[in-house]
C-alpha positions in Angstrom: 37.4 91.6 146.5 36.6 94.4 148.5 35.0 97.6 147.1 34.4 100.7 149.1 33.6 104.1 148.3 35.7 107.1 149.3 34.2 110.2 149.7 36.8 113.0 149.2 36.1 116.9 150.3 37.9 120.2 150.0 38.8 121.8 153.1 40.1 125.2 154.0 43.6 123.6 154.1 43.5 120.9 151.7 41.5 117.6 151.6 39.7 115.0 153.7 38.4 111.5 152.8 36.7 108.9 154.6 35.1 105.5 153.7 31.1 105.2 154.5 31.1 101.9 155.1 34.3 101.8 157.2 33.3 103.9 160.1 36.1 106.0 161.7 38.1 105.2 158.8 39.5 108.9 157.5 42.7 111.2 156.0 43.7 114.2 155.2 46.3 115.5 152.8 47.6 119.3 151.8 46.5 118.1 147.8 43.9 115.5 147.1 46.7 113.0 145.6 48.2 113.2 149.4 44.5 112.9 150.7 44.3 109.9 148.0 47.3 107.9 149.2 46.8 108.4 153.2 43.1 106.9 152.5 44.0 104.2 151.0 46.7 103.6 153.5 44.1 104.0 156.2 42.0 101.7 154.8 44.2 98.8 154.1 45.3 99.1 158.2 41.6 99.2 158.7 40.8 96.1 157.0 44.0 94.4 158.6 43.0 95.3 162.1 39.6 93.6 161.4 41.1 90.6 160.0 43.4 90.5 163.3 40.7 90.8 165.4 38.5 88.3 163.2 35.6 91.0 162.5 33.9 90.1 159.4 34.5 93.1 156.7 31.5 95.2 156.4 29.4 95.0 152.7 29.7 97.9 150.6 26.3 99.9 150.8 27.2 103.4 149.3 27.3 104.3 146.2 27.8 107.5 144.3 26.9 109.7 141.2 27.7 113.0 139.6 25.0 114.7 138.1 25.6 118.1 136.3 22.7 120.6 135.9 22.4 123.6 133.7 20.7 126.4 135.9 
């Protein structure tokens, strides 16, 4: 089983998403839900290409946390 962190960012026109451990694996969407659908498809496509080319899948090296601050 592979596990990769996906980063979502709000943009002026919707959302973008990327996978830090899979360079070049990016997607966009008008909504976060659409961007999520697109990035999942992009990850699958990316990994299928790596498998075809017999390239080892990268190890997950990224992690994220959300902290809440009161100021």
